[in-house]
All heavy atoms as a GROMACS GRO file, in nm:
protein
  625
    1MET      N    1  12.986  10.065  12.650
    1MET     CA    2  12.855  10.121  12.682
    1MET      C    3  12.785  10.142  12.542
    1MET      O    4  12.837  10.211  12.462
    1MET     CB    5  12.869  10.250  12.758
    1MET     CG    6  12.729  10.304  12.812
    1MET     SD    7  12.762  10.424  12.929
    1MET     CE    8  12.715  10.562  12.841
    2ALA      N    9  12.669  10.097  12.526
    2ALA     CA   10  12.581  10.125  12.413
    2ALA      C   11  12.554  10.275  12.398
    2ALA      O   12  12.510  10.339  12.502
    2ALA     CB   13  12.473  10.045  12.409
    3LYS      N   14  12.551  10.328  12.279
    3LYS     CA   15  12.506  10.461  12.253
    3LYS      C   16  12.362  10.478  12.260
    3LYS      O   17  12.287  10.397  12.214
    3LYS     CB   18  12.573  10.506  12.110
    3LYS     CG   19  12.544  10.643  12.082
    3LYS     CD   20  12.608  10.678  11.948
    3LYS     CE   21  12.583  10.821  11.914
    3LYS     NZ   22  12.630  10.867  11.773
    4LYS      N   23  12.313  10.593  12.318
    4LYS     CA   24  12.166  10.599  12.330
    4LYS      C   25  12.116  10.678  12.197
    4LYS      O   26  12.179  10.759  12.147
    4LYS     CB   27  12.136  10.683  12.447
    4LYS     CG   28  11.990  10.700  12.484
    4LYS     CD   29  11.972  10.774  12.611
    4LYS     CE   30  11.828  10.803  12.647
    4LYS     NZ   31  11.719  10.813  12.567
    5SER      N   32  12.007  10.629  12.144
    5SER     CA   33  11.952  10.698  12.033
    5SER      C   34  11.907  10.830  12.061
    5SER      O   35  11.878  10.863  12.180
    5SER     CB   36  11.834  10.611  11.984
    5SER     OG   37  11.720  10.611  12.069
    6ALA      N   38  11.898  10.925  11.957
    6ALA     CA   39  11.859  11.058  11.978
    6ALA      C   40  11.710  11.067  11.990
    6ALA      O   41  11.648  11.152  12.053
    6ALA     CB   42  11.903  11.151  11.870
    7HIS      N   43  11.627  10.978  11.922
    7HIS     CA   44  11.487  10.986  11.923
    7HIS      C   45  11.425  10.858  11.872
    7HIS      O   46  11.499  10.792  11.788
    7HIS     CB   47  11.432  11.108  11.837
    7HIS     CG   48  11.293  11.133  11.848
    7HIS    ND1   49  11.241  11.171  11.966
    7HIS    CD2   50  11.191  11.121  11.742
    7HIS    CE1   51  11.114  11.203  11.926
    7HIS    NE2   52  11.087  11.165  11.817
    8GLU      N   53  11.311  10.827  11.905
    8GLU     CA   54  11.235  10.709  11.856
    8GLU      C   55  11.106  10.741  11.822
    8GLU      O   56  11.030  10.798  11.888
    8GLU     CB   57  11.243  10.576  11.952
    8GLU     CG   58  11.381  10.527  11.973
    8GLU     CD   59  11.376  10.396  12.058
    8GLU    OE1   60  11.263  10.340  12.077
    8GLU    OE2   61  11.483  10.351  12.099
    9ILE      N   62  11.050  10.677  11.719
    9ILE     CA   63  10.919  10.686  11.663
    9ILE      C   64  10.867  10.559  11.643
    9ILE      O   65  10.926  10.478  11.580
    9ILE     CB   66  10.902  10.778  11.535
    9ILE    CG1   67  10.967  10.919  11.555
    9ILE    CG2   68  10.763  10.780  11.480
    9ILE    CD1   69  10.997  10.992  11.430
   10ARG      N   70  10.743  10.534  11.703
   10ARG     CA   71  10.679  10.400  11.697
   10ARG      C   72  10.532  10.398  11.653
   10ARG      O   73  10.463  10.489  11.724
   10ARG     CB   74  10.702  10.313  11.824
   10ARG     CG   75  10.649  10.181  11.808
   10ARG     CD   76  10.681  10.094  11.927
   10ARG     NE   77  10.619   9.964  11.921
   10ARG     CZ   78  10.626   9.876  12.017
   10ARG    NH1   79  10.699   9.883  12.123
   10ARG    NH2   80  10.549   9.763  12.006
   11ILE      N   81  10.493  10.334  11.566
   11ILE     CA   82  10.356  10.310  11.530
   11ILE      C   83  10.329  10.156  11.524
   11ILE      O   84  10.380  10.090  11.436
   11ILE     CB   85  10.308  10.368  11.398
   11ILE    CG1   86  10.334  10.530  11.402
   11ILE    CG2   87  10.169  10.344  11.368
   11ILE    CD1   88  10.311  10.607  11.272
   12GLY      N   89  10.256  10.099  11.623
   12GLY     CA   90  10.244   9.966  11.625
   12GLY      C   91  10.366   9.884  11.636
   12GLY      O   92  10.443   9.920  11.727
   13ARG      N   93  10.382   9.794  11.547
   13ARG     CA   94  10.513   9.723  11.547
   13ARG      C   95  10.640   9.779  11.468
   13ARG      O   96  10.741   9.714  11.455
   13ARG     CB   97  10.489   9.570  11.482
   13ARG     CG   98  10.370   9.493  11.551
   13ARG     CD   99  10.352   9.361  11.494
   13ARG     NE  100  10.321   9.378  11.353
   13ARG     CZ  101  10.349   9.300  11.253
   13ARG    NH1  102  10.403   9.185  11.278
   13ARG    NH2  103  10.322   9.319  11.125
   14ILE      N  104  10.610   9.896  11.404
   14ILE     CA  105  10.718   9.963  11.326
   14ILE      C  106  10.782  10.065  11.407
   14ILE      O  107  10.710  10.141  11.460
   14ILE     CB  108  10.655  10.004  11.200
   14ILE    CG1  109  10.578   9.894  11.121
   14ILE    CG2  110  10.760  10.070  11.102
   14ILE    CD1  111  10.650   9.777  11.088
   15LYS      N  112  10.901  10.078  11.406
   15LYS     CA  113  10.982  10.168  11.477
   15LYS      C  114  11.090  10.237  11.403
   15LYS      O  115  11.172  10.159  11.328
   15LYS     CB  116  11.041  10.104  11.611
   15LYS     CG  117  11.125  10.178  11.696
   15LYS     CD  118  11.154  10.112  11.824
   15LYS     CE  119  11.267  10.002  11.811
   15LYS     NZ  120  11.313   9.965  11.937
   16ALA      N  121  11.103  10.361  11.412
   16ALA     CA  122  11.223  10.427  11.362
   16ALA      C  123  11.314  10.468  11.470
   16ALA      O  124  11.271  10.534  11.568
   16ALA     CB  125  11.184  10.551  11.282
   17VAL      N  126  11.442  10.441  11.473
   17VAL     CA  127  11.542  10.476  11.564
   17VAL      C  128  11.628  10.582  11.500
   17VAL      O  129  11.694  10.557  11.396
   17VAL     CB  130  11.620  10.361  11.618
   17VAL    CG1  131  11.719  10.412  11.726
   17VAL    CG2  132  11.528  10.259  11.680
   18ILE      N  133  11.645  10.698  11.558
   18ILE     CA  134  11.718  10.815  11.501
   18ILE      C  135  11.854  10.831  11.582
   18ILE      O  136  11.839  10.836  11.705
   18ILE     CB  137  11.636  10.941  11.495
   18ILE    CG1  138  11.508  10.923  11.415
   18ILE    CG2  139  11.738  11.042  11.430
   18ILE    CD1  140  11.410  11.026  11.420
   19TRP      N  141  11.964  10.829  11.504
   19TRP     CA  142  12.096  10.835  11.568
   19TRP      C  143  12.160  10.973  11.545
   19TRP      O  144  12.147  11.017  11.430
   19TRP     CB  145  12.183  10.717  11.526
   19TRP     CG  146  12.121  10.591  11.566
   19TRP    CD1  147  12.059  10.500  11.482
   19TRP    CD2  148  12.139  10.502  11.684
   19TRP    NE1  149  12.013  10.390  11.548
   19TRP    CE2  150  12.059  10.385  11.662
   19TRP    CE3  151  12.190  10.538  11.809
   19TRP    CZ2  152  12.051  10.302  11.781
   19TRP    CZ3  153  12.178  10.444  11.908
   19TRP    CH2  154  12.112  10.328  11.899
   20GLU      N  155  12.226  11.032  11.630
   20GLU     CA  156  12.306  11.146  11.605
   20GLU      C  157  12.448  11.119  11.585
   20GLU      O  158  12.505  11.030  11.658
   20GLU     CB  159  12.302  11.250  11.715
   20GLU     CG  160  12.166  11.324  11.716
   20GLU     CD  161  12.161  11.431  11.830
   20GLU    OE1  162  12.245  11.428  11.917
   20GLU    OE2  163  12.071  11.516  11.805
   21ASN      N  164  12.509  11.162  11.493
   21ASN     CA  165  12.659  11.156  11.473
   21ASN      C  166  12.722  11.285  11.458
   21ASN      O  167  12.687  11.368  11.371
   21ASN     CB  168  12.689  11.069  11.344
   21ASN     CG  169  12.629  10.933  11.353
   21ASN    OD1  170  12.672  10.857  11.448
   21ASN    ND2  171  12.535  10.889  11.263
   22GLU      N  172  12.818  11.316  11.538
   22GLU     CA  173  12.890  11.436  11.540
   22GLU      C  174  13.000  11.440  11.432
   22GLU      O  175  13.087  11.333  11.434
   22GLU     CB  176  12.944  11.480  11.677
   22GLU     CG  177  12.835  11.515  11.783
   22GLU     CD  178  12.744  11.619  11.738
   22GLU    OE1  179  12.786  11.714  11.685
   22GLU    OE2  180  12.624  11.618  11.793
   23THR      N  181  13.003  11.532  11.341
   23THR     CA  182  13.110  11.530  11.243
   23THR      C  183  13.171  11.669  11.240
   23THR      O  184  13.114  11.756  11.300
   23THR     CB  185  13.054  11.505  11.096
   23THR    OG1  186  12.975  11.612  11.055
   23THR    CG2  187  12.976  11.368  11.098
   24SER      N  188  13.282  11.685  11.167
   24SER     CA  189  13.348  11.816  11.154
   24SER      C  190  13.247  11.915  11.083
   24SER      O  191  13.256  12.042  11.097
   24SER     CB  192  13.474  11.807  11.072
   24SER     OG  193  13.448  11.750  10.941
   25ALA      N  194  13.149  11.870  11.009
   25ALA     CA  195  13.053  11.956  10.940
   25ALA      C  196  12.922  11.976  11.020
   25ALA      O  197  12.829  12.041  10.971
   25ALA     CB  198  13.013  11.887  10.810
   26GLY      N  199  12.926  11.928  11.140
   26GLY     CA  200  12.812  11.942  11.228
   26GLY      C  201  12.737  11.803  11.257
   26GLY      O  202  12.788  11.704  11.231
   27THR      N  203  12.631  11.815  11.325
   27THR     CA  204  12.558  11.689  11.365
   27THR      C  205  12.478  11.631  11.227
   27THR      O  206  12.416  11.708  11.165
   27THR     CB  207  12.440  11.723  11.472
   27THR    OG1  208  12.510  11.771  11.577
   27THR    CG2  209  12.378  11.604  11.512
   28ARG      N  210  12.506  11.502  11.215
   28ARG     CA  211  12.423  11.432  11.122
   28ARG      C  212  12.331  11.328  11.180
   28ARG      O  213  12.375  11.274  11.278
   28ARG     CB  214  12.524  11.363  11.025
   28ARG     CG  215  12.619  11.455  10.950
   28ARG     CD  216  12.548  11.534  10.839
   28ARG     NE  217  12.646  11.623  10.765
   28ARG     CZ  218  12.625  11.745  10.754
   28ARG    NH1  219  12.520  11.811  10.792
   28ARG    NH2  220  12.711  11.814  10.671
   29HIS      N  221  12.231  11.302  11.117
   29HIS     CA  222  12.132  11.198  11.165
   29HIS      C  223  12.114  11.079  11.080
   29HIS      O  224  12.119  11.091  10.939
   29HIS     CB  225  11.997  11.254  11.193
   29HIS     CG  226  11.998  11.367  11.294
   29HIS    ND1  227  12.026  11.498  11.272
   29HIS    CD2  228  11.974  11.353  11.426
   29HIS    CE1  229  12.020  11.561  11.379
   29HIS    NE2  230  11.984  11.478  11.474
   30ASN      N  231  12.118  10.964  11.124
   30ASN     CA  232  12.082  10.840  11.062
   30ASN      C  233  11.972  10.773  11.113
   30ASN      O  234  11.938  10.778  11.232
   30ASN     CB  235  12.193  10.731  11.061
   30ASN     CG  236  12.330  10.797  10.986
   30ASN    OD1  237  12.319  10.844  10.878
   30ASN    ND2  238  12.431  10.774  11.047
   31VAL      N  239  11.881  10.714  11.032
   31VAL     CA  240  11.747  10.658  11.068
   31VAL      C  241  11.754  10.491  11.051
   31VAL      O  242  11.789  10.463  10.935
   31VAL     CB  243  11.633  10.721  11.003
   31VAL    CG1  244  11.503  10.654  11.053
   31VAL    CG2  245  11.627  10.870  11.033
   32GLN      N  246  11.725  10.427  11.147
   32GLN     CA  247  11.716  10.274  11.131
   32GLN      C  248  11.556  10.245  11.150
   32GLN      O  249  11.507  10.276  11.246
   32GLN     CB  250  11.795  10.219  11.236
   32GLN     CG  251  11.800  10.061  11.229
   32GLN     CD  252  11.877  10.007  11.352
   32GLN    OE1  253  11.921  10.075  11.443
   32GLN    NE2  254  11.937   9.886  11.324
   33ILE      N  255  11.499  10.177  11.054
   33ILE     CA  256  11.356  10.132  11.063
   33ILE      C  257  11.359   9.988  11.093
   33ILE      O  258  11.421   9.913  11.009
   33ILE     CB  259  11.282  10.182  10.944
   33ILE    CG1  260  11.288  10.335  10.925
   33ILE    CG2  261  11.133  10.128  10.945
   33ILE    CD1  262  11.209  10.391  10.807
   34GLN      N  263  11.278   9.947  11.192
   34GLN     CA  264  11.270   9.814  11.218
   34GLN      C  265  11.117   9.761  11.244
   34GLN      O  266  11.045   9.852  11.274
   34GLN     CB  267  11.342   9.788  11.353
   34GLN     CG  268  11.483   9.836  11.357
   34GLN     CD  269  11.541   9.828  11.497
   34GLN    OE1  270  11.471   9.863  11.588
   34GLN    NE2  271  11.663   9.790  11.504
   35ARG      N  272  11.098   9.633  11.233
   35ARG     CA  273  10.969   9.572  11.264
   35ARG      C  274  10.996   9.483  11.392
   35ARG      O  275  11.094   9.423  11.401
   35ARG     CB  276  10.921   9.489  11.162
   35ARG     CG  277  10.786   9.418  11.187
   35ARG     CD  278  10.739   9.326  11.065
   35ARG     NE  279  10.840   9.241  11.002
   35ARG     CZ  280  10.865   9.111  11.055
   35ARG    NH1  281  10.799   9.069  11.161
   35ARG    NH2  282  10.954   9.042  11.011
   36LEU      N  283  10.910   9.511  11.493
   36LEU     CA  284  10.917   9.439  11.613
   36LEU      C  285  10.831   9.316  11.610
   36LEU      O  286  10.724   9.323  11.553
   36LEU     CB  287  10.873   9.524  11.723
   36LEU     CG  288  10.939   9.655  11.764
   36LEU    CD1  289  10.879   9.737  11.859
   36LEU    CD2  290  11.096   9.628  11.808
   37TYR      N  291  10.882   9.208  11.659
   37TYR     CA  292  10.815   9.082  11.662
   37TYR      C  293  10.838   8.984  11.777
   37TYR      O  294  10.961   9.006  11.824
   37TYR     CB  295  10.805   9.002  11.533
   37TYR     CG  296  10.953   8.940  11.506
   37TYR    CD1  297  10.960   8.808  11.525
   37TYR    CD2  298  11.051   9.012  11.456
   37TYR    CE1  299  11.089   8.739  11.510
   37TYR    CE2  300  11.179   8.955  11.438
   37TYR     CZ  301  11.196   8.826  11.464
   37TYR     OH  302  11.330   8.762  11.434
   38ARG      N  303  10.762   8.905  11.808
   38ARG     CA  304  10.783   8.801  11.926
   38ARG      C  305  10.760   8.665  11.866
   38ARG      O  306  10.640   8.636  11.826
   38ARG     CB  307  10.698   8.837  12.045
   38ARG     CG  308  10.749   8.758  12.159
   38ARG     CD  309  10.684   8.796  12.301
   38ARG     NE  310  10.537   8.834  12.288
   38ARG     CZ  311  10.482   8.905  12.366
   38ARG    NH1  312  10.546   8.948  12.484
   38ARG    NH2  313  10.372   8.945  12.358
   39PRO      N  314  10.869   8.590  11.844
   39PRO     CA  315  10.850   8.455  11.796
   39PRO      C  316  10.752   8.379  11.886
   39PRO      O  317  10.743   8.389  11.999
   39PRO     CB  318  10.995   8.396  11.806
   39PRO     CG  319  11.082   8.515  11.806
   39PRO     CD  320  11.004   8.625  11.875
   40GLU      N  321  10.685   8.291  11.822
   40GLU     CA  322  10.587   8.203  11.883
   40GLU      C  323  10.646   8.127  12.001
   40GLU      O  324  10.764   8.066  11.976
   40GLU     CB  325  10.522   8.102  11.798
   40GLU     CG  326  10.392   8.030  11.848
   40GLU     CD  327  10.329   7.950  11.736
   40GLU    OE1  328  10.320   7.993  11.642
   40GLU    OE2  329  10.272   7.846  11.783
   41GLY      N  330  10.605   8.128  12.121
   41GLY     CA  331  10.644   8.068  12.236
   41GLY      C  332  10.766   8.135  12.305
   41GLY      O  333  10.820   8.082  12.396
   42SER      N  334  10.795   8.256  12.274
   42SER     CA  335  10.906   8.331  12.324
   42SER      C  336  10.854   8.458  12.397
   42SER      O  337  10.752   8.505  12.360
   42SER     CB  338  10.994   8.386  12.209
   42SER     OG  339  11.097   8.469  12.268
   43GLU      N  340  10.918   8.490  12.506
   43GLU     CA  341  10.893   8.615  12.581
   43GLU      C  342  10.962   8.734  12.531
   43GLU      O  343  10.927   8.830  12.570
   43GLU     CB  344  10.919   8.575  12.725
   43GLU     CG  345  10.826   8.475  12.792
   43GLU     CD  346  10.694   8.503  12.804
   43GLU    OE1  347  10.659   8.619  12.838
   43GLU    OE2  348  10.605   8.413  12.780
   44GLU      N  349  11.056   8.709  12.446
   44GLU     CA  350  11.151   8.818  12.402
   44GLU      C  351  11.109   8.884  12.285
   44GLU      O  352  11.086   8.803  12.179
   44GLU     CB  353  11.300   8.760  12.389
   44GLU     CG  354  11.358   8.698  12.511
   44GLU     CD  355  11.398   8.804  12.623
   44GLU    OE1  356  11.447   8.904  12.570
   44GLU    OE2  357  11.383   8.776  12.735
   45TRP      N  358  11.113   9.015  12.274
   45TRP     CA  359  11.084   9.082  12.146
   45TRP      C  360  11.215   9.086  12.058
   45TRP      O  361  11.322   9.099  12.124
   45TRP     CB  362  11.034   9.217  12.175
   45TRP     CG  363  10.897   9.232  12.221
   45TRP    CD1  364  10.847   9.238  12.354
   45TRP    CD2  365  10.777   9.236  12.134
   45TRP    NE1  366  10.708   9.236  12.358
   45TRP    CE2  367  10.669   9.241  12.224
   45TRP    CE3  368  10.756   9.223  12.006
   45TRP    CZ2  369  10.533   9.238  12.181
   45TRP    CZ3  370  10.625   9.229  11.962
   45TRP    CH2  371  10.526   9.227  12.053
   46GLN      N  372  11.192   9.074  11.936
   46GLN     CA  373  11.313   9.092  11.837
   46GLN      C  374  11.280   9.184  11.738
   46GLN      O  375  11.168   9.226  11.726
   46GLN     CB  376  11.339   8.956  11.796
   46GLN     CG  377  11.378   8.841  11.886
   46GLN     CD  378  11.417   8.715  11.838
   46GLN    OE1  379  11.453   8.700  11.717
   46GLN    NE2  380  11.420   8.612  11.923
   47THR      N  381  11.386   9.223  11.654
   47THR     CA  382  11.351   9.315  11.542
   47THR      C  383  11.399   9.254  11.409
   47THR      O  384  11.478   9.168  11.400
   47THR     CB  385  11.448   9.443  11.568
   47THR    OG1  386  11.588   9.408  11.585
   47THR    CG2  387  11.404   9.515  11.697
   48SER      N  388  11.343   9.299  11.313
   48SER     CA  389  11.372   9.264  11.175
   48SER      C  390  11.369   9.388  11.079
   48SER      O  391  11.300   9.476  11.105
   48SER     CB  392  11.261   9.172  11.131
   48SER     OG  393  11.290   9.132  10.990
   49ASP      N  394  11.448   9.375  10.980
   49ASP     CA  395  11.439   9.497  10.876
   49ASP      C  396  11.373   9.445  10.756
   49ASP      O  397  11.390   9.501  10.643
   49ASP     CB  398  11.585   9.527  10.847
   49ASP     CG  399  11.676   9.434  10.796
   49ASP    OD1  400  11.615   9.318  10.767
   49ASP    OD2  401  11.797   9.469  10.768
   50SER      N  402  11.286   9.339  10.770
   50SER     CA  403  11.204   9.290  10.659
   50SER      C  404  11.066   9.320  10.689
   50SER      O  405  11.023   9.318  10.798
   50SER     CB  406  11.224   9.135  10.657
   50SER     OG  407  11.141   9.082  10.554
   51PHE      N  408  10.990   9.367  10.582
   51PHE     CA  409  10.853   9.420  10.603
   51PHE      C  410  10.756   9.344  10.516
   51PHE      O  411  10.788   9.329  10.393
   51PHE     CB  412  10.839   9.563  10.585
   51PHE     CG  413  10.931   9.647  10.674
   51PHE    CD1  414  11.069   9.680  10.621
   51PHE    CD2  415  10.916   9.671  10.805
   51PHE    CE1  416  11.160   9.747  10.706
   51PHE    CE2  417  10.998   9.738  10.877
   51PHE     CZ  418  11.127   9.782  10.830
   52GLY      N  419  10.634   9.316  10.562
   52GLY     CA  420  10.532   9.252  10.480
   52GLY      C  421  10.449   9.360  10.412
   52GLY      O  422  10.463   9.488  10.443
   53ARG      N  423  10.362   9.325  10.319
   53ARG     CA  424  10.274   9.415  10.257
   53ARG      C  425  10.193   9.507  10.354
   53ARG      O  426  10.187   9.627  10.323
   53ARG     CB  427  10.174   9.332  10.164
   53ARG     CG  428  10.073   9.416  10.092
   53ARG     CD  429   9.960   9.343  10.044
   53ARG     NE  430   9.881   9.300  10.163
   53ARG     CZ  431   9.793   9.203  10.176
   53ARG    NH1  432   9.782   9.128  10.070
   53ARG    NH2  433   9.729   9.170  10.285
   54ASP      N  434  10.146   9.456  10.462
   54ASP     CA  435  10.055   9.530  10.549
   54ASP      C  436  10.149   9.633  10.628
   54ASP      O  437  10.082   9.730  10.689
   54ASP     CB  438   9.975   9.446  10.633
   54ASP     CG  439   9.870   9.365  10.559
   54ASP    OD1  440   9.842   9.408  10.444
   54ASP    OD2  441   9.828   9.258  10.606
   55ASP      N  442  10.277   9.612  10.628
   55ASP     CA  443  10.363   9.705  10.699
   55ASP      C  444  10.400   9.831  10.627
   55ASP      O  445  10.444   9.928  10.681
   55ASP     CB  446  10.497   9.618  10.753
   55ASP     CG  447  10.472   9.507  10.833
   55ASP    OD1  448  10.372   9.512  10.922
   55ASP    OD2  449  10.544   9.405  10.811
   56LEU      N  450  10.402   9.827  10.493
   56LEU     CA  451  10.457   9.917  10.416
   56LEU      C  452  10.407  10.058  10.433
   56LEU      O  453  10.487  10.166  10.429
   56LEU     CB  454  10.456   9.877  10.263
   56LEU     CG  455  10.536   9.752  10.238
   56LEU    CD1  456  10.535   9.715  10.094
   56LEU    CD2  457  10.691   9.766  10.271
   57LEU      N  458  10.275  10.075  10.436
   57LEU     CA  459  10.225  10.205  10.466
   57LEU      C  460  10.263  10.260  10.600
   57LEU      O  461  10.291  10.386  10.608
   57LEU     CB  462  10.074  10.211  10.441
   57LEU     CG  463  10.028  10.197  10.302
   57LEU    CD1  464   9.869  10.192  10.300
   57LEU    CD2  465  10.072  10.310  10.219
   58ILE      N  466  10.274  10.184  10.697
   58ILE     CA  467  10.316  10.231  10.825
   58ILE      C  468  10.464  10.264  10.828
   58ILE      O  469  10.504  10.365  10.886
   58ILE     CB  470  10.281  10.116  10.938
   58ILE    CG1  471  10.136  10.095  10.937
   58ILE    CG2  472  10.342  10.163  11.072
   58ILE    CD1  473  10.100   9.986  11.016
   59VAL      N  474  10.541  10.192  10.746
   59VAL     CA  475  10.690  10.219  10.738
   59VAL      C  476  10.694  10.359  10.667
   59VAL      O  477  10.776  10.436  10.709
   59VAL     CB  478  10.758  10.118  10.641
   59VAL    CG1  479  10.892  10.162  10.593
   59VAL    CG2  480  10.769   9.977  10.711
   60ALA      N  481  10.624  10.387  10.563
   60ALA     CA  482  10.624  10.520  10.507
   60ALA      C  483  10.587  10.638  10.594
   60ALA      O  484  10.653  10.735  10.600
   60ALA     CB  485  10.534  10.506  10.382
   61LYS      N  486  10.484  10.606  10.683
   61LYS     CA  487  10.445  10.711  10.776
   61LYS      C  488  10.546  10.732  10.880
   61LYS      O  489  10.582  10.843  10.924
   61LYS     CB  490  10.318  10.674  10.843
   61LYS     CG  491  10.261  10.764  10.949
   61LYS     CD  492  10.237  10.894  10.892
   61LYS     CE  493  10.168  10.999  10.992
   61LYS     NZ  494  10.147  11.129  10.947
   62VAL      N  495  10.616  10.626  10.934
   62VAL     CA  496  10.719  10.638  11.037
   62VAL      C  497  10.843  10.718  10.971
   62VAL      O  498  10.908  10.793  11.036
   62VAL     CB  499  10.759  10.501  11.095
   62VAL    CG1  500  10.890  10.492  11.157
   62VAL    CG2  501  10.643  10.436  11.179
   63ALA      N  502  10.874  10.668  10.836
   63ALA     CA  503  10.982  10.741  10.775
   63ALA      C  504  10.954  10.895  10.765
   63ALA      O  505  11.042  10.978  10.771
   63ALA     CB  506  11.015  10.679  10.637
   64ASP      N  507  10.827  10.915  10.721
   64ASP     CA  508  10.791  11.069  10.714
   64ASP      C  509  10.798  11.139  10.852
   64ASP      O  510  10.861  11.248  10.845
   64ASP     CB  511  10.635  11.061  10.662
   64ASP     CG  512  10.590  11.213  10.649
   64ASP    OD1  513  10.658  11.292  10.589
   64ASP    OD2  514  10.483  11.231  10.696
   65LEU      N  515  10.759  11.080  10.953
   65LEU     CA  516  10.771  11.148  11.087
   65LEU      C  517  10.912  11.154  11.122
   65LEU      O  518  10.965  11.256  11.198
   65LEU     CB  519  10.697  11.057  11.194
   65LEU     CG  520  10.544  11.066  11.184
   65LEU    CD1  521  10.485  10.956  11.280
   65LEU    CD2  522  10.494  11.204  11.208
   66ALA      N  523  11.003  11.060  11.094
   66ALA     CA  524  11.142  11.066  11.122
   66ALA      C  525  11.207  11.176  11.040
   66ALA      O  526  11.288  11.254  11.099
   66ALA     CB  527  11.212  10.926  11.101
   67HIS      N  528  11.170  11.183  10.909
   67HIS     CA  529  11.223  11.300  10.844
   67HIS      C  530  11.184  11.435  10.896
   67HIS      O  531  11.275  11.522  10.901
   67HIS     CB  532  11.166  11.289  10.688
   67HIS     CG  533  11.188  11.404  10.601
   67HIS    ND1  534  11.109  11.513  10.589
   67HIS    CD2  535  11.309  11.424  10.539
   67HIS    CE1  536  11.172  11.601  10.519
   67HIS    NE2  537  11.294  11.560  10.480
   68SER      N  538  11.055  11.449  10.945
   68SER     CA  539  11.023  11.572  10.998
   68SER      C  540  11.095  11.611  11.126
   68SER      O  541  11.145  11.725  11.141
   68SER     CB  542  10.869  11.570  11.032
   68SER     OG  543  10.787  11.555  10.906
   69TRP      N  544  11.115  11.501  11.203
   69TRP     CA  545  11.190  11.526  11.324
   69TRP      C  546  11.332  11.567  11.300
   69TRP      O  547  11.388  11.673  11.359
   69TRP     CB  548  11.198  11.403  11.416
   69TRP     CG  549  11.264  11.427  11.553
   69TRP    CD1  550  11.202  11.462  11.662
   69TRP    CD2  551  11.386  11.412  11.584
   69TRP    NE1  552  11.279  11.483  11.765
   69TRP    CE2  553  11.409  11.451  11.726
   69TRP    CE3  554  11.503  11.367  11.518
   69TRP    CZ2  555  11.524  11.445  11.793
   69TRP    CZ3  556  11.617  11.365  11.587
   69TRP    CH2  557  11.638  11.401  11.728
   70VAL      N  558  11.397  11.502  11.206
   70VAL     CA  559  11.541  11.539  11.169
   70VAL      C  560  11.544  11.672  11.114
   70VAL      O  561  11.626  11.761  11.146
   70VAL     CB  562  11.604  11.438  11.069
   70VAL    CG1  563  11.729  11.485  11.010
   70VAL    CG2  564  11.613  11.288  11.135
   71TYR      N  565  11.451  11.699  11.024
   71TYR     CA  566  11.444  11.839  10.962
   71TYR      C  567  11.427  11.954  11.066
   71TYR      O  568  11.496  12.046  11.075
   71TYR     CB  569  11.324  11.856  10.864
   71TYR     CG  570  11.321  11.980  10.789
   71TYR    CD1  571  11.406  12.000  10.678
   71TYR    CD2  572  11.237  12.072  10.828
   71TYR    CE1  573  11.397  12.114  10.602
   71TYR    CE2  574  11.225  12.204  10.764
   71TYR     CZ  575  11.310  12.223  10.649
   71TYR     OH  576  11.307  12.334  10.584
   72ASP      N  577  11.343  11.918  11.164
   72ASP     CA  578  11.327  12.023  11.280
   72ASP      C  579  11.457  12.040  11.347
   72ASP      O  580  11.479  12.150  11.406
   72ASP     CB  581  11.210  11.972  11.370
   72ASP     CG  582  11.068  11.994  11.302
   72ASP    OD1  583  11.063  12.077  11.202
   72ASP    OD2  584  10.967  11.940  11.351
   73GLN      N  585  11.524  11.935  11.379
   73GLN     CA  586  11.660  11.943  11.449
   73GLN      C  587  11.749  12.038  11.372
   73GLN      O  588  11.820  12.115  11.442
   73GLN     CB  589  11.712  11.810  11.476
   73GLN     CG  590  11.632  11.715  11.550
   73GLN     CD  591  11.575  11.773  11.685
   73GLN    OE1  592  11.638  11.809  11.773
   73GLN    NE2  593  11.440  11.782  11.681
   74ARG      N  594  11.761  12.033  11.250
   74ARG     CA  595  11.851  12.112  11.170
   74ARG      C  596  11.798  12.259  11.169
   74ARG      O  597  11.894  12.346  11.184
   74ARG     CB  598  11.843  12.079  11.020
   74ARG     CG  599  11.903  11.936  10.994
   74ARG     CD  600  12.040  11.918  10.989
   74ARG     NE  601  12.089  11.999  10.881
   74ARG     CZ  602  12.222  12.021  10.860
   74ARG    NH1  603  12.314  11.969  10.950
   74ARG    NH2  604  12.252  12.098  10.765
   75LYS      N  605  11.656  12.274  11.173
   75LYS     CA  606  11.617  12.426  11.192
   75LYS      C  607  11.657  12.473  11.333
   75LYS      O  608  11.680  12.605  11.347
   75LYS     CB  609  11.468  12.425  11.178
   75LYS     CG  610  11.432  12.404  11.034
   75LYS     CD  611  11.276  12.440  10.997
   75LYS     CE  612  11.189  12.435  11.119
   75LYS     NZ  613  11.049  12.442  11.084
   76SER      N  614  11.656  12.393  11.426
   76SER     CA  615  11.683  12.433  11.569
   76SER      C  616  11.823  12.471  11.599
   76SER      O  617  11.866  12.538  11.686
   76SER     CB  618  11.647  12.331  11.668
   76SER     OG  619  11.500  12.293  11.661
   77SER      N  620  11.922  12.415  11.515
   77SER     CA  621  12.063  12.440  11.548
   77SER      C  622  12.120  12.550  11.467
   77SER      O  623  12.067  12.609  11.388
   77SER     CB  624  12.142  12.311  11.513
   77SER     OG  625  12.116  12.257  11.388
   0.00000   0.00000   0.00000
């Protein structure tokens, strides 16, 4: 069974997936940033970890929002 992400942030085609990992030192978070795309002629959405020039500011914003969410989780615990 696939593990469910703790949180997702999406702006347009850019998405951050936040994962929780329980350790002996407490909960740790990892963030995976992806670009969503649909190949021409395909109905299926796919992901890439490669970003073009026009994606980079959105990647930065998504990373900032992910950082804020993770930081808030640490304050809550």
